[in-house]
C-alpha positions as CSV (number, residue, x, y, z in Angstrom):
1,M,0.0,0.0,0.0
2,S,1.0,3.6,-0.4
3,G,1.5,4.3,3.3
4,E,-1.8,6.2,3.5
5,K,-3.9,5.1,6.5
6,Y,-7.5,4.1,6.2
7,T,-10.2,3.5,8.9
8,V,-12.7,0.8,8.0
9,G,-16.1,1.1,9.8
10,A,-17.6,-2.4,10.1
11,L,-21.4,-2.3,10.6
12,F,-22.9,-5.0,12.7
13,Y,-26.6,-5.9,12.6
14,K,-28.8,-8.6,14.3
15,D,-28.2,-12.1,13.0
16,Y,-25.1,-11.2,10.9
17,D,-23.2,-14.2,9.6
18,L,-19.8,-14.8,11.2
19,L,-18.3,-16.0,7.9
20,D,-19.3,-12.7,6.3
21,V,-17.5,-10.7,9.0
22,N,-14.5,-12.3,10.7
23,G,-12.8,-13.6,7.6
24,A,-13.0,-10.3,5.8
25,L,-11.9,-8.3,8.9
26,R,-9.0,-10.7,9.5
27,M,-7.8,-10.2,6.0
28,L,-8.0,-6.4,6.4
29,T,-6.0,-6.4,9.6
30,T,-3.2,-8.4,8.0
31,L,-2.5,-5.3,5.9
32,G,-0.7,-3.8,8.9
33,E,-0.9,-0.4,10.5
34,E,-2.3,1.2,7.4
35,I,-5.7,-0.2,8.2
36,K,-7.7,0.5,11.4
37,V,-11.0,-1.4,11.9
38,I,-13.7,0.0,14.1
39,T,-16.9,-1.9,14.8
40,I,-20.3,-0.1,14.8
41,S,-23.9,-1.1,15.7
42,Q,-26.9,1.1,16.0
43,T,-26.8,1.3,19.8
44,G,-23.2,0.6,20.4
45,E,-24.1,-2.6,22.2
46,N,-23.0,-6.1,21.1
47,V,-25.2,-7.7,18.5
48,K,-26.2,-11.4,18.4
49,S,-24.8,-13.2,15.4
50,Y,-26.7,-16.0,13.5
51,S,-24.5,-18.5,15.4
52,P,-25.8,-18.8,19.0
53,G,-23.5,-17.5,21.7
54,I,-20.9,-15.8,19.5
55,D,-20.7,-12.1,19.2
56,N,-18.1,-9.5,18.2
57,L,-17.1,-6.6,20.4
58,I,-18.7,-3.3,19.3
59,N,-16.7,-0.1,19.7
60,Y,-19.2,2.6,18.7
61,S,-22.9,3.5,18.1
62,F,-24.3,5.4,15.2
63,D,-24.2,8.5,17.4
64,N,-20.6,8.4,18.6
65,C,-18.6,6.7,15.9
66,P,-15.6,8.6,14.5
67,D,-15.2,9.4,10.8
68,F,-14.1,6.4,8.6
69,D,-12.9,6.0,5.1
70,I,-14.5,2.7,4.1
71,L,-17.9,1.3,5.2
72,F,-17.9,-2.5,5.5
73,I,-21.4,-4.1,5.7
74,P,-21.0,-7.8,6.2
75,G,-22.8,-9.8,3.5
76,V,-23.0,-6.8,1.2
77,C,-19.7,-5.2,0.1
78,M,-17.1,-2.6,1.0
79,I,-17.9,1.0,0.0
80,K,-15.3,3.7,-0.1
81,C,-16.9,6.9,1.4
């Protein structure tokens, strides 16, 4: 990469699929310090995945999330903002 730093906002919603989220986020984090991933849900609380008993830690709500460069919606695609 060019050395430019990007923040990826990963949006979590009820009954998200773990395969749609964790594999993609793992791949992004292997790019090194040039990528920062933040997790977002509507309320900022953890959201239940489709797999019982497994959740991801949520960092921010819609109201308090910082600016990000790329919006990642699991099961959809990545959109550069």
